[in-house]
N, CA and C atoms of all chains as a GROMACS GRO file, in nm:
protein
  600
    1MET      N    1  -5.540  -2.260   1.958
    1MET     CA    2  -5.648  -2.248   2.059
    1MET      C    3  -5.613  -2.327   2.186
    2GLY      N    4  -5.556  -2.448   2.166
    2GLY     CA    5  -5.525  -2.530   2.282
    2GLY      C    6  -5.422  -2.464   2.374
    3GLY      N    7  -5.327  -2.394   2.311
    3GLY     CA    8  -5.223  -2.327   2.390
    3GLY      C    9  -5.281  -2.218   2.478
    4ARG      N   10  -5.376  -2.142   2.422
    4ARG     CA   11  -5.440  -2.035   2.502
    4ARG      C   12  -5.516  -2.094   2.619
    5LEU      N   13  -5.583  -2.208   2.596
    5LEU     CA   14  -5.661  -2.271   2.704
    5LEU      C   15  -5.568  -2.310   2.818
    6LYS      N   16  -5.456  -2.373   2.783
    6LYS     CA   17  -5.360  -2.416   2.887
    6LYS      C   18  -5.303  -2.295   2.960
    7GLU      N   19  -5.268  -2.194   2.881
    7GLU     CA   20  -5.210  -2.070   2.936
    7GLU      C   21  -5.306  -2.009   3.041
    8ALA      N   22  -5.434  -2.000   3.004
    8ALA     CA   23  -5.534  -1.939   3.093
    8ALA      C   24  -5.560  -2.028   3.214
    9ARG      N   25  -5.558  -2.161   3.193
    9ARG     CA   26  -5.584  -2.253   3.304
    9ARG      C   27  -5.472  -2.244   3.408
   10LEU      N   28  -5.348  -2.244   3.359
   10LEU     CA   29  -5.233  -2.236   3.451
   10LEU      C   30  -5.232  -2.102   3.524
   11ALA      N   31  -5.267  -1.995   3.450
   11ALA     CA   32  -5.271  -1.863   3.514
   11ALA      C   33  -5.378  -1.858   3.623
   12ALA      N   34  -5.483  -1.937   3.604
   12ALA     CA   35  -5.592  -1.940   3.704
   12ALA      C   36  -5.562  -2.041   3.814
   13GLY      N   37  -5.454  -2.119   3.797
   13GLY     CA   38  -5.414  -2.215   3.899
   13GLY      C   39  -5.512  -2.330   3.916
   14LEU      N   40  -5.574  -2.372   3.805
   14LEU     CA   41  -5.672  -2.482   3.812
   14LEU      C   42  -5.614  -2.609   3.748
   15SER      N   43  -5.653  -2.723   3.802
   15SER     CA   44  -5.615  -2.849   3.736
   15SER      C   45  -5.709  -2.870   3.617
   16GLN      N   46  -5.672  -2.961   3.528
   16GLN     CA   47  -5.758  -2.990   3.412
   16GLN      C   48  -5.893  -3.042   3.461
   17ARG      N   49  -5.890  -3.124   3.564
   17ARG     CA   50  -6.013  -3.185   3.615
   17ARG      C   51  -6.108  -3.079   3.673
   18VAL      N   52  -6.052  -2.992   3.758
   18VAL     CA   53  -6.135  -2.888   3.821
   18VAL      C   54  -6.192  -2.794   3.715
   19LEU      N   55  -6.109  -2.756   3.618
   19LEU     CA   56  -6.158  -2.668   3.512
   19LEU      C   57  -6.272  -2.734   3.436
   20GLY      N   58  -6.251  -2.859   3.397
   20GLY     CA   59  -6.353  -2.930   3.320
   20GLY      C   60  -6.485  -2.942   3.395
   21ILE      N   61  -6.477  -2.979   3.522
   21ILE     CA   62  -6.599  -2.994   3.602
   21ILE      C   63  -6.668  -2.859   3.618
   22ASN      N   64  -6.591  -2.755   3.649
   22ASN     CA   65  -6.651  -2.622   3.665
   22ASN      C   66  -6.712  -2.568   3.538
   23ALA      N   67  -6.666  -2.620   3.424
   23ALA     CA   68  -6.722  -2.574   3.296
   23ALA      C   69  -6.837  -2.664   3.251
   24GLY      N   70  -6.875  -2.760   3.339
   24GLY     CA   71  -6.994  -2.840   3.310
   24GLY      C   72  -6.968  -2.973   3.245
   25LEU      N   73  -6.841  -3.013   3.235
   25LEU     CA   74  -6.813  -3.145   3.177
   25LEU      C   75  -6.838  -3.254   3.282
   26GLU      N   76  -6.872  -3.372   3.237
   26GLU     CA   77  -6.890  -3.488   3.326
   26GLU      C   78  -6.758  -3.512   3.403
   27PRO      N   79  -6.767  -3.529   3.536
   27PRO     CA   80  -6.644  -3.552   3.614
   27PRO      C   81  -6.558  -3.666   3.561
   28SER      N   82  -6.625  -3.770   3.510
   28SER     CA   83  -6.549  -3.888   3.468
   28SER      C   84  -6.464  -3.861   3.342
   29VAL      N   85  -6.500  -3.758   3.263
   29VAL     CA   86  -6.424  -3.731   3.140
   29VAL      C   87  -6.356  -3.594   3.141
   30ALA      N   88  -6.380  -3.519   3.248
   30ALA     CA   89  -6.335  -3.379   3.251
   30ALA      C   90  -6.185  -3.366   3.223
   31SER      N   91  -6.107  -3.438   3.299
   31SER     CA   92  -5.962  -3.424   3.287
   31SER      C   93  -5.913  -3.464   3.148
   32ALA      N   94  -5.960  -3.576   3.100
   32ALA     CA   95  -5.914  -3.626   2.969
   32ALA      C   96  -5.956  -3.530   2.858
   33ARG      N   97  -6.081  -3.477   2.870
   33ARG     CA   98  -6.130  -3.389   2.764
   33ARG      C   99  -6.050  -3.258   2.760
   34ILE      N  100  -6.023  -3.200   2.875
   34ILE     CA  101  -5.945  -3.075   2.878
   34ILE      C  102  -5.806  -3.100   2.823
   35ASN      N  103  -5.751  -3.215   2.856
   35ASN     CA  104  -5.618  -3.250   2.805
   35ASN      C  105  -5.620  -3.256   2.652
   36GLN      N  106  -5.726  -3.314   2.596
   36GLN     CA  107  -5.739  -3.322   2.449
   36GLN      C  108  -5.751  -3.181   2.389
   37TYR      N  109  -5.829  -3.096   2.453
   37TYR     CA  110  -5.846  -2.959   2.401
   37TYR      C  111  -5.711  -2.886   2.402
   38GLU      N  112  -5.638  -2.902   2.513
   38GLU     CA  113  -5.511  -2.830   2.526
   38GLU      C  114  -5.409  -2.879   2.423
   39ARG      N  115  -5.418  -3.009   2.388
   39ARG     CA  116  -5.323  -3.061   2.288
   39ARG      C  117  -5.382  -3.053   2.148
   40SER      N  118  -5.499  -2.988   2.140
   40SER     CA  119  -5.568  -2.968   2.011
   40SER      C  120  -5.593  -3.098   1.935
   41THR      N  121  -5.606  -3.208   2.011
   41THR     CA  122  -5.642  -3.335   1.944
   41THR      C  123  -5.795  -3.347   1.935
   42HIS      N  124  -5.862  -3.258   2.005
   42HIS     CA  125  -6.009  -3.255   2.000
   42HIS      C  126  -6.049  -3.108   2.017
   43MET      N  127  -6.137  -3.060   1.927
   43MET     CA  128  -6.172  -2.918   1.934
   43MET      C  129  -6.306  -2.902   2.005
   44PRO      N  130  -6.313  -2.819   2.109
   44PRO     CA  131  -6.441  -2.796   2.175
   44PRO      C  132  -6.532  -2.712   2.085
   45GLY      N  133  -6.663  -2.729   2.103
   45GLY     CA  134  -6.756  -2.641   2.033
   45GLY      C  135  -6.749  -2.502   2.093
   46VAL      N  136  -6.807  -2.406   2.021
   46VAL     CA  137  -6.800  -2.266   2.070
   46VAL      C  138  -6.869  -2.254   2.206
   47GLY      N  139  -6.978  -2.330   2.226
   47GLY     CA  140  -7.050  -2.325   2.353
   47GLY      C  141  -6.964  -2.372   2.470
   48THR      N  142  -6.895  -2.484   2.448
   48THR     CA  143  -6.807  -2.537   2.554
   48THR      C  144  -6.695  -2.438   2.582
   49LEU      N  145  -6.640  -2.381   2.474
   49LEU     CA  146  -6.530  -2.285   2.491
   49LEU      C  147  -6.578  -2.161   2.567
   50ALA      N  148  -6.700  -2.120   2.539
   50ALA     CA  149  -6.754  -2.003   2.610
   50ALA      C  150  -6.767  -2.035   2.760
   51ASN      N  151  -6.809  -2.158   2.793
   51ASN     CA  152  -6.820  -2.199   2.934
   51ASN      C  153  -6.682  -2.201   3.000
   52LEU      N  154  -6.584  -2.253   2.928
   52LEU     CA  155  -6.447  -2.254   2.980
   52LEU      C  156  -6.399  -2.111   3.004
   53GLY      N  157  -6.437  -2.022   2.911
   53GLY     CA  158  -6.398  -1.881   2.926
   53GLY      C  159  -6.458  -1.817   3.050
   54LEU      N  160  -6.582  -1.855   3.080
   54LEU     CA  161  -6.647  -1.801   3.199
   54LEU      C  162  -6.572  -1.843   3.325
   55VAL      N  163  -6.532  -1.970   3.328
   55VAL     CA  164  -6.460  -2.021   3.447
   55VAL      C  165  -6.324  -1.951   3.459
   56LEU      N  166  -6.258  -1.929   3.345
   56LEU     CA  167  -6.121  -1.875   3.345
   56LEU      C  168  -6.118  -1.722   3.337
   57ASP      N  169  -6.238  -1.662   3.326
   57ASP     CA  170  -6.248  -1.515   3.311
   57ASP      C  171  -6.170  -1.465   3.190
   58VAL      N  172  -6.187  -1.534   3.078
   58VAL     CA  173  -6.131  -1.486   2.951
   58VAL      C  174  -6.244  -1.489   2.847
   59PRO      N  175  -6.248  -1.389   2.755
   59PRO     CA  176  -6.353  -1.388   2.654
   59PRO      C  177  -6.323  -1.486   2.540
   60LEU      N  178  -6.426  -1.525   2.470
   60LEU     CA  179  -6.413  -1.623   2.361
   60LEU      C  180  -6.304  -1.586   2.260
   61PRO      N  181  -6.294  -1.459   2.215
   61PRO     CA  182  -6.190  -1.425   2.116
   61PRO      C  183  -6.048  -1.456   2.162
   62TYR      N  184  -6.026  -1.453   2.293
   62TYR     CA  185  -5.891  -1.478   2.348
   62TYR      C  186  -5.838  -1.612   2.298
   63PHE      N  187  -5.925  -1.713   2.296
   63PHE     CA  188  -5.879  -1.848   2.259
   63PHE      C  189  -5.832  -1.854   2.114
   64TYR      N  190  -5.881  -1.762   2.030
   64TYR     CA  191  -5.849  -1.768   1.887
   64TYR      C  192  -5.738  -1.672   1.848
   65ALA      N  193  -5.680  -1.604   1.946
   65ALA     CA  194  -5.574  -1.507   1.915
   65ALA      C  195  -5.442  -1.581   1.899
   66GLU      N  196  -5.391  -1.581   1.777
   66GLU     CA  197  -5.261  -1.646   1.755
   66GLU      C  198  -5.148  -1.559   1.809
   67ASP      N  199  -5.166  -1.427   1.795
   67ASP     CA  200  -5.062  -1.331   1.837
   67ASP      C  201  -5.071  -1.307   1.988
   68ASP      N  202  -4.960  -1.328   2.060
   68ASP     CA  203  -4.959  -1.311   2.206
   68ASP      C  204  -4.998  -1.168   2.246
   69ALA      N  205  -4.950  -1.071   2.170
   69ALA     CA  206  -4.980  -0.931   2.206
   69ALA      C  207  -5.129  -0.904   2.190
   70LEU      N  208  -5.189  -0.960   2.085
   70LEU     CA  209  -5.334  -0.943   2.066
   70LEU      C  210  -5.410  -1.012   2.180
   71ALA      N  211  -5.364  -1.131   2.217
   71ALA     CA  212  -5.429  -1.203   2.328
   71ALA      C  213  -5.425  -1.117   2.455
   72MET      N  214  -5.312  -1.051   2.478
   72MET     CA  215  -5.296  -0.967   2.597
   72MET      C  216  -5.391  -0.846   2.590
   73CYS      N  217  -5.406  -0.786   2.471
   73CYS     CA  218  -5.496  -0.672   2.457
   73CYS      C  219  -5.642  -0.714   2.478
   74ILE      N  220  -5.677  -0.832   2.431
   74ILE     CA  221  -5.814  -0.884   2.449
   74ILE      C  222  -5.841  -0.906   2.597
   75LEU      N  223  -5.742  -0.962   2.669
   75LEU     CA  224  -5.758  -0.983   2.815
   75LEU      C  225  -5.772  -0.850   2.887
   76ALA      N  226  -5.689  -0.753   2.847
   76ALA     CA  227  -5.694  -0.621   2.913
   76ALA      C  228  -5.831  -0.558   2.895
   77PHE      N  229  -5.887  -0.569   2.775
   77PHE     CA  230  -6.020  -0.512   2.752
   77PHE      C  231  -6.123  -0.581   2.840
   78HIS      N  232  -6.113  -0.716   2.845
   78HIS     CA  233  -6.211  -0.797   2.918
   78HIS      C  234  -6.207  -0.770   3.068
   79ARG      N  235  -6.086  -0.756   3.121
   79ARG     CA  236  -6.070  -0.743   3.266
   79ARG      C  237  -6.054  -0.598   3.312
   80GLY      N  238  -6.039  -0.508   3.219
   80GLY     CA  239  -6.016  -0.367   3.256
   80GLY      C  240  -6.141  -0.302   3.315
   81SER      N  241  -6.117  -0.193   3.388
   81SER     CA  242  -6.229  -0.115   3.443
   81SER      C  243  -6.296  -0.038   3.328
   82GLY      N  244  -6.407   0.026   3.359
   82GLY     CA  245  -6.476   0.107   3.257
   82GLY      C  246  -6.384   0.213   3.199
   83ALA      N  247  -6.311   0.279   3.288
   83ALA     CA  248  -6.221   0.387   3.243
   83ALA      C  249  -6.109   0.331   3.156
   84GLN      N  250  -6.056   0.216   3.197
   84GLN     CA  251  -5.946   0.155   3.119
   84GLN      C  252  -5.995   0.111   2.982
   85ARG      N  253  -6.117   0.057   2.978
   85ARG     CA  254  -6.174   0.017   2.847
   85ARG      C  255  -6.190   0.140   2.758
   86ARG      N  256  -6.236   0.250   2.818
   86ARG     CA  257  -6.255   0.372   2.736
   86ARG      C  258  -6.122   0.419   2.678
   87GLN      N  259  -6.014   0.402   2.756
   87GLN     CA  260  -5.881   0.439   2.705
   87GLN      C  261  -5.845   0.353   2.583
   88LEU      N  262  -5.868   0.221   2.596
   88LEU     CA  263  -5.838   0.130   2.484
   88LEU      C  264  -5.922   0.166   2.362
   89VAL      N  265  -6.049   0.192   2.385
   89VAL     CA  266  -6.141   0.223   2.274
   89VAL      C  267  -6.103   0.354   2.208
   90HIS      N  268  -6.064   0.454   2.290
   90HIS     CA  269  -6.022   0.584   2.234
   90HIS      C  270  -5.901   0.567   2.142
   91LEU      N  271  -5.806   0.486   2.190
   91LEU     CA  272  -5.684   0.459   2.109
   91LEU      C  273  -5.722   0.383   1.982
   92ALA      N  274  -5.808   0.284   1.997
   92ALA     CA  275  -5.848   0.200   1.882
   92ALA      C  276  -5.924   0.283   1.778
   93LYS      N  277  -6.009   0.373   1.824
   93LYS     CA  278  -6.084   0.458   1.729
   93LYS      C  279  -5.988   0.542   1.645
   94GLY      N  280  -5.885   0.594   1.712
   94GLY     CA  281  -5.788   0.674   1.639
   94GLY      C  282  -5.716   0.592   1.533
   95ILE      N  283  -5.686   0.466   1.568
   95ILE     CA  284  -5.616   0.377   1.473
   95ILE      C  285  -5.707   0.341   1.356
   96ASN      N  286  -5.835   0.314   1.389
   96ASN     CA  287  -5.928   0.268   1.284
   96ASN      C  288  -5.980   0.381   1.196
   97ARG      N  289  -5.957   0.506   1.242
   97ARG     CA  290  -6.012   0.618   1.163
   97ARG      C  291  -5.948   0.616   1.024
   98PRO      N  292  -6.035   0.625   0.919
   98PRO     CA  293  -5.981   0.624   0.782
   98PRO      C  294  -5.880   0.737   0.763
   99LYS      N  295  -5.768   0.704   0.697
   99LYS     CA  296  -5.665   0.807   0.672
   99LYS      C  297  -5.723   0.905   0.569
  100SER      N  298  -5.726   1.034   0.602
  100SER     CA  299  -5.782   1.132   0.504
  100SER      C  300  -5.674   1.169   0.402
  101MET      N  301  -7.142  -1.450   1.567
  101MET     CA  302  -7.032  -1.465   1.473
  101MET      C  303  -7.079  -1.424   1.332
  102GLY      N  304  -7.205  -1.462   1.300
  102GLY     CA  305  -7.257  -1.430   1.169
  102GLY      C  306  -7.265  -1.280   1.146
  103GLY      N  307  -7.301  -1.209   1.253
  103GLY     CA  308  -7.313  -1.063   1.242
  103GLY      C  309  -7.180  -0.997   1.210
  104ARG      N  310  -7.072  -1.048   1.276
  104ARG     CA  311  -6.938  -0.992   1.249
  104ARG      C  312  -6.898  -1.017   1.104
  105LEU      N  313  -6.933  -1.135   1.052
  105LEU     CA  314  -6.896  -1.169   0.914
  105LEU      C  315  -6.965  -1.071   0.818
  106LYS      N  316  -7.095  -1.048   0.840
  106LYS     CA  317  -7.168  -0.958   0.752
  106LYS      C  318  -7.113  -0.815   0.762
  107GLU      N  319  -7.088  -0.774   0.886
  107GLU     CA  320  -7.033  -0.640   0.914
  107GLU      C  321  -6.902  -0.620   0.836
  108ALA      N  322  -6.813  -0.718   0.844
  108ALA     CA  323  -6.682  -0.707   0.778
  108ALA      C  324  -6.697  -0.714   0.626
  109ARG      N  325  -6.791  -0.798   0.578
  109ARG     CA  326  -6.811  -0.810   0.433
  109ARG      C  327  -6.863  -0.678   0.375
  110LEU      N  328  -6.962  -0.620   0.443
  110LEU     CA  329  -7.019  -0.493   0.394
  110LEU      C  330  -6.914  -0.383   0.400
  111ALA      N  331  -6.834  -0.382   0.507
  111ALA     CA  332  -6.728  -0.281   0.518
  111ALA      C  333  -6.626  -0.296   0.405
  112ALA      N  334  -6.607  -0.418   0.361
  112ALA     CA  335  -6.511  -0.443   0.252
  112ALA      C  336  -6.577  -0.424   0.115
  113GLY      N  337  -6.708  -0.404   0.114
  113GLY     CA  338  -6.779  -0.379  -0.013
  113GLY      C  339  -6.784  -0.500  -0.104
  114LEU      N  340  -6.790  -0.620  -0.043
  114LEU     CA  341  -6.793  -0.742  -0.125
  114LEU      C  342  -6.933  -0.806  -0.122
  115SER      N  343  -6.968  -0.870  -0.233
  115SER     CA  344  -7.093  -0.948  -0.233
  115SER      C  345  -7.066  -1.081  -0.162
  116GLN      N  346  -7.173  -1.150  -0.125
  116GLN     CA  347  -7.156  -1.281  -0.060
  116GLN      C  348  -7.083  -1.377  -0.155
  117ARG      N  349  -7.120  -1.367  -0.282
  117ARG     CA  350  -7.061  -1.458  -0.380
  117ARG      C  351  -6.911  -1.435  -0.396
  118VAL      N  352  -6.873  -1.306  -0.414
  118VAL     CA  353  -6.731  -1.272  -0.434
  118VAL      C  354  -6.651  -1.312  -0.310
  119LEU      N  355  -6.705  -1.282  -0.192
  119LEU     CA  356  -6.634  -1.319  -0.068
  119LEU      C  357  -6.614  -1.470  -0.062
  120GLY      N  358  -6.720  -1.545  -0.088
  120GLY     CA  359  -6.711  -1.691  -0.079
  120GLY      C  360  -6.609  -1.748  -0.176
  121ILE      N  361  -6.612  -1.700  -0.299
  121ILE     CA  362  -6.518  -1.750  -0.400
  121ILE      C  363  -6.375  -1.714  -0.361
  122ASN      N  364  -6.353  -1.588  -0.318
  122ASN     CA  365  -6.218  -1.546  -0.280
  122ASN      C  366  -6.166  -1.621  -0.158
  123ALA      N  367  -6.258  -1.677  -0.079
  123ALA     CA  368  -6.216  -1.752   0.040
  123ALA      C  369  -6.203  -1.901   0.009
  124GLY      N  370  -6.221  -1.934  -0.121
  124GLY     CA  371  -6.195  -2.072  -0.162
  124GLY      C  372  -6.316  -2.162  -0.168
  125LEU      N  373  -6.437  -2.104  -0.152
  125LEU     CA  374  -6.557  -2.187  -0.162
  125LEU      C  375  -6.590  -2.212  -0.310
  126GLU      N  376  -6.656  -2.325  -0.336
  126GLU     CA  377  -6.700  -2.355  -0.472
  126GLU      C  378  -6.793  -2.243  -0.522
  127PRO      N  379  -6.769  -2.192  -0.644
  127PRO     CA  380  -6.854  -2.084  -0.696
  127PRO      C  381  -7.004  -2.117  -0.690
  128SER      N  382  -7.036  -2.245  -0.712
  128SER     CA  383  -7.179  -2.282  -0.719
  128SER      C  384  -7.248  -2.270  -0.582
  129VAL      N  385  -7.171  -2.276  -0.474
  129VAL     CA  386  -7.233  -2.271  -0.340
  129VAL      C  387  -7.190  -2.149  -0.259
  130ALA      N  388  -7.099  -2.070  -0.317
  130ALA     CA  389  -7.038  -1.961  -0.240
  130ALA      C  390  -7.141  -1.867  -0.179
  131SER      N  391  -7.229  -1.817  -0.261
  131SER     CA  392  -7.326  -1.719  -0.213
  131SER      C  393  -7.417  -1.778  -0.106
  132ALA      N  394  -7.471  -1.896  -0.131
  132ALA     CA  395  -7.564  -1.959  -0.036
  132ALA      C  396  -7.493  -1.989   0.096
  133ARG      N  397  -7.366  -2.036   0.087
  133ARG     CA  398  -7.293  -2.074   0.209
  133ARG      C  399  -7.265  -1.948   0.295
  134ILE      N  400  -7.220  -1.840   0.231
  134ILE     CA  401  -7.192  -1.717   0.308
  134ILE      C  402  -7.321  -1.666   0.371
  135ASN      N  403  -7.429  -1.677   0.298
  135ASN     CA  404  -7.558  -1.634   0.352
  135ASN      C  405  -7.594  -1.714   0.478
  136GLN      N  406  -7.569  -1.846   0.473
  136GLN     CA  407  -7.597  -1.931   0.590
  136GLN      C  408  -7.507  -1.890   0.707
  137TYR      N  409  -7.379  -1.863   0.679
  137TYR     CA  410  -7.287  -1.823   0.787
  137TYR      C  411  -7.335  -1.693   0.851
  138GLU      N  412  -7.375  -1.599   0.766
  138GLU     CA  413  -7.415  -1.467   0.817
  138GLU      C  414  -7.543  -1.476   0.901
  139ARG      N  415  -7.629  -1.572   0.865
  139ARG     CA  416  -7.754  -1.587   0.942
  139ARG      C  417  -7.736  -1.692   1.053
  140SER      N  418  -7.613  -1.737   1.067
  140SER     CA  419  -7.575  -1.838   1.169
  140SER      C  420  -7.661  -1.963   1.163
  141THR      N  421  -7.709  -1.996   1.042
  141THR     CA  422  -7.782  -2.123   1.029
  141THR      C  423  -7.684  -2.237   0.999
  142HIS      N  424  -7.561  -2.198   0.970
  142HIS     CA  425  -7.456  -2.298   0.944
  142HIS      C  426  -7.327  -2.235   0.994
  143MET      N  427  -7.250  -2.309   1.075
  143MET     CA  428  -7.128  -2.252   1.132
  143MET      C  429  -7.006  -2.297   1.052
  144PRO      N  430  -6.925  -2.204   1.007
  144PRO     CA  431  -6.804  -2.245   0.934
  144PRO      C  432  -6.702  -2.302   1.031
  145GLY      N  433  -6.617  -2.389   0.980
  145GLY     CA  434  -6.506  -2.437   1.063
  145GLY      C  435  -6.405  -2.326   1.082
  146VAL      N  436  -6.314  -2.345   1.177
  146VAL     CA  437  -6.216  -2.241   1.209
  146VAL      C  438  -6.129  -2.212   1.085
  147GLY      N  439  -6.099  -2.316   1.008
  147GLY     CA  440  -6.016  -2.298   0.888
  147GLY      C  441  -6.084  -2.210   0.785
  148THR      N  442  -6.213  -2.237   0.762
  148THR     CA  443  -6.289  -2.156   0.665
  148THR      C  444  -6.297  -2.011   0.715
  149LEU      N  445  -6.320  -1.997   0.845
  149LEU     CA  446  -6.331  -1.862   0.902
  149LEU      C  447  -6.199  -1.787   0.890
  150ALA      N  448  -6.090  -1.859   0.907
  150ALA     CA  449  -5.958  -1.795   0.893
  150ALA      C  450  -5.938  -1.747   0.749
  151ASN      N  451  -5.983  -1.828   0.652
  151ASN     CA  452  -5.973  -1.788   0.510
  151ASN      C  453  -6.058  -1.664   0.483
  152LEU      N  454  -6.178  -1.663   0.539
  152LEU     CA  455  -6.266  -1.546   0.524
  152LEU      C  456  -6.200  -1.423   0.586
  153GLY      N  457  -6.133  -1.445   0.698
  153GLY     CA  458  -6.063  -1.334   0.764
  153GLY      C  459  -5.951  -1.278   0.679
  154LEU      N  460  -5.882  -1.366   0.610
  154LEU     CA  461  -5.773  -1.319   0.522
  154LEU      C  462  -5.829  -1.230   0.411
  155VAL      N  463  -5.941  -1.273   0.353
  155VAL     CA  464  -6.001  -1.194   0.243
  155VAL      C  465  -6.050  -1.059   0.297
  156LEU      N  466  -6.106  -1.059   0.418
  156LEU     CA  467  -6.167  -0.938   0.475
  156LEU      C  468  -6.070  -0.855   0.557
  157ASP      N  469  -5.946  -0.907   0.572
  157ASP     CA  470  -5.844  -0.840   0.654
  157ASP      C  471  -5.892  -0.820   0.798
  158VAL      N  472  -5.949  -0.926   0.855
  158VAL     CA  473  -5.984  -0.924   0.997
  158VAL      C  474  -5.928  -1.052   1.060
  159PRO      N  475  -5.878  -1.047   1.184
  159PRO     CA  476  -5.822  -1.166   1.247
  159PRO      C  477  -5.934  -1.256   1.301
  160LEU      N  478  -5.904  -1.381   1.320
  160LEU     CA  479  -6.002  -1.481   1.366
  160LEU      C  480  -6.077  -1.438   1.492
  161PRO      N  481  -6.008  -1.382   1.595
  161PRO     CA  482  -6.080  -1.344   1.717
  161PRO      C  483  -6.193  -1.244   1.693
  162TYR      N  484  -6.178  -1.163   1.588
  162TYR     CA  485  -6.280  -1.060   1.559
  162TYR      C  486  -6.418  -1.124   1.544
  163PHE      N  487  -6.424  -1.238   1.479
  163PHE     CA  488  -6.554  -1.302   1.452
  163PHE      C  489  -6.624  -1.345   1.581
  164TYR      N  490  -6.544  -1.369   1.686
  164TYR     CA  491  -6.602  -1.423   1.811
  164TYR      C  492  -6.625  -1.314   1.915
  165ALA      N  493  -6.598  -1.188   1.879
  165ALA     CA  494  -6.617  -1.078   1.976
  165ALA      C  495  -6.764  -1.039   1.980
  166GLU      N  496  -6.825  -1.066   2.095
  166GLU     CA  497  -6.967  -1.027   2.110
  166GLU      C  498  -6.978  -0.876   2.130
  167ASP      N  499  -6.880  -0.820   2.202
  167ASP     CA  500  -6.881  -0.677   2.239
  167ASP      C  501  -6.828  -0.594   2.121
  168ASP      N  502  -6.906  -0.497   2.074
  168ASP     CA  503  -6.863  -0.413   1.960
  168ASP      C  504  -6.732  -0.341   1.988
  169ALA      N  505  -6.716  -0.292   2.110
  169ALA     CA  506  -6.594  -0.217   2.142
  169ALA      C  507  -6.473  -0.310   2.138
  170LEU      N  508  -6.491  -0.433   2.185
  170LEU     CA  509  -6.380  -0.530   2.179
  170LEU      C  510  -6.348  -0.563   2.033
  171ALA      N  511  -6.452  -0.580   1.952
  171ALA     CA  512  -6.428  -0.608   1.810
  171ALA      C  513  -6.347  -0.495   1.747
  172MET      N  514  -6.379  -0.371   1.785
  172MET     CA  515  -6.308  -0.255   1.730
  172MET      C  516  -6.161  -0.254   1.774
  173CYS      N  517  -6.137  -0.290   1.902
  173CYS     CA  518  -5.999  -0.294   1.951
  173CYS      C  519  -5.919  -0.404   1.880
  174ILE      N  520  -5.983  -0.516   1.855
  174ILE     CA  521  -5.917  -0.627   1.784
  174ILE      C  522  -5.880  -0.584   1.642
  175LEU      N  523  -5.972  -0.514   1.576
  175LEU     CA  524  -5.944  -0.464   1.440
  175LEU      C  525  -5.830  -0.363   1.442
  176ALA      N  526  -5.832  -0.275   1.542
  176ALA     CA  527  -5.728  -0.172   1.551
  176ALA      C  528  -5.591  -0.237   1.568
  177PHE      N  529  -5.584  -0.339   1.650
  177PHE     CA  530  -5.456  -0.410   1.670
  177PHE      C  531  -5.412  -0.472   1.539
  178HIS      N  532  -5.506  -0.538   1.472
  178HIS     CA  533  -5.475  -0.612   1.349
  178HIS      C  534  -5.428  -0.518   1.237
  179ARG      N  535  -5.494  -0.404   1.225
  179ARG     CA  536  -5.465  -0.315   1.112
  179ARG      C  537  -5.371  -0.200   1.149
  180GLY      N  538  -5.340  -0.187   1.274
  180GLY     CA  539  -5.255  -0.075   1.318
  180GLY      C  540  -5.110  -0.092   1.275
  181SER      N  541  -5.038   0.020   1.274
  181SER     CA  542  -4.894   0.015   1.241
  181SER      C  543  -4.821  -0.044   1.362
  182GLY      N  544  -4.690  -0.066   1.344
  182GLY     CA  545  -4.610  -0.118   1.455
  182GLY      C  546  -4.616  -0.027   1.576
  183ALA      N  547  -4.605   0.102   1.549
  183ALA     CA  548  -4.607   0.200   1.660
  183ALA      C  549  -4.744   0.201   1.728
  184GLN      N  550  -4.850   0.192   1.650
  184GLN     CA  551  -4.986   0.194   1.707
  184GLN      C  552  -5.010   0.068   1.791
  185ARG      N  553  -4.958  -0.045   1.742
  185ARG     CA  554  -4.971  -0.169   1.820
  185ARG      C  555  -4.898  -0.156   1.954
  186ARG      N  556  -4.780  -0.097   1.948
  186ARG     CA  557  -4.702  -0.082   2.073
  186ARG      C  558  -4.778   0.005   2.173
  187GLN      N  559  -4.850   0.105   2.121
  187GLN     CA  560  -4.931   0.189   2.211
  187GLN      C  561  -5.039   0.105   2.279
  188LEU      N  562  -5.108   0.023   2.198
  188LEU     CA  563  -5.215  -0.063   2.253
  188LEU      C  564  -5.157  -0.159   2.356
  189VAL      N  565  -5.042  -0.218   2.321
  189VAL     CA  566  -4.981  -0.318   2.410
  189VAL      C  567  -4.935  -0.252   2.540
  190HIS      N  568  -4.880  -0.132   2.528
  190HIS     CA  569  -4.834  -0.058   2.648
  190HIS      C  570  -4.953  -0.034   2.743
  191LEU      N  571  -5.063   0.010   2.685
  191LEU     CA  572  -5.185   0.036   2.764
  191LEU      C  573  -5.236  -0.095   2.826
  192ALA      N  574  -5.237  -0.200   2.745
  192ALA     CA  575  -5.288  -0.331   2.792
  192ALA      C  576  -5.202  -0.386   2.905
  193LYS      N  577  -5.070  -0.371   2.893
  193LYS     CA  578  -4.980  -0.420   3.000
  193LYS      C  579  -5.011  -0.351   3.132
  194GLY      N  580  -5.036  -0.221   3.122
  194GLY     CA  581  -5.068  -0.146   3.244
  194GLY      C  582  -5.197  -0.198   3.308
  195ILE      N  583  -5.295  -0.230   3.225
  195ILE     CA  584  -5.425  -0.280   3.275
  195ILE      C  585  -5.408  -0.420   3.335
  196ASN      N  586  -5.329  -0.503   3.267
  196ASN     CA  587  -5.314  -0.643   3.312
  196ASN      C  588  -5.221  -0.658   3.431
  197ARG      N  589  -5.142  -0.551   3.460
  197ARG     CA  590  -5.045  -0.563   3.570
  197ARG      C  591  -5.121  -0.591   3.700
  198PRO      N  592  -5.078  -0.698   3.774
  198PRO     CA  593  -5.146  -0.731   3.900
  198PRO      C  594  -5.147  -0.610   3.994
  199LYS      N  595  -5.264  -0.584   4.057
  199LYS     CA  596  -5.274  -0.471   4.151
  199LYS      C  597  -5.190  -0.507   4.274
  200SER      N  598  -5.096  -0.421   4.310
  200SER     CA  599  -5.011  -0.455   4.428
  200SER      C  600  -5.084  -0.418   4.556
   0.00000   0.00000   0.00000
């Protein structure tokens, strides 16, 4: 989870301090707390993680994706247009359909 | 999160007790604990949730997907064949590609 947080923060071009403050953490602990989350020495609650996701424009499941390709598909769904999401869903429905 | 757990358990045709025991919970508390998780009156740790995911054949991010369509895409990726995953990834790469 910590790796995904760092990955998303760097992609958004934010410092640990700015990310923490924008996600509602106290300015005095923001940087240290984000650093702990990224090194997985301290685990944020789901609520805090959801706030971080809002700032970074990534959905909550993204943080829990161990597989890089799955993380990328989750991001694509989250950031895709309506039409692009329908394409993903159409493909996924075909995959999930029980084999007759 | 509780809703996804119940959804996956029912789809797998397991009772709360059987699911809990198979995920390593004490038999004496398995049923009650899964019931609490499903009603979100008690939140499992990430480790417990990962074990539940192994029993139910769903990845950890699935439990945190609020959007049904995203949950379905996550399942499709997880359960899809290599070729099906490559299709999803190909589509996702196109969506994630920065607009020039």
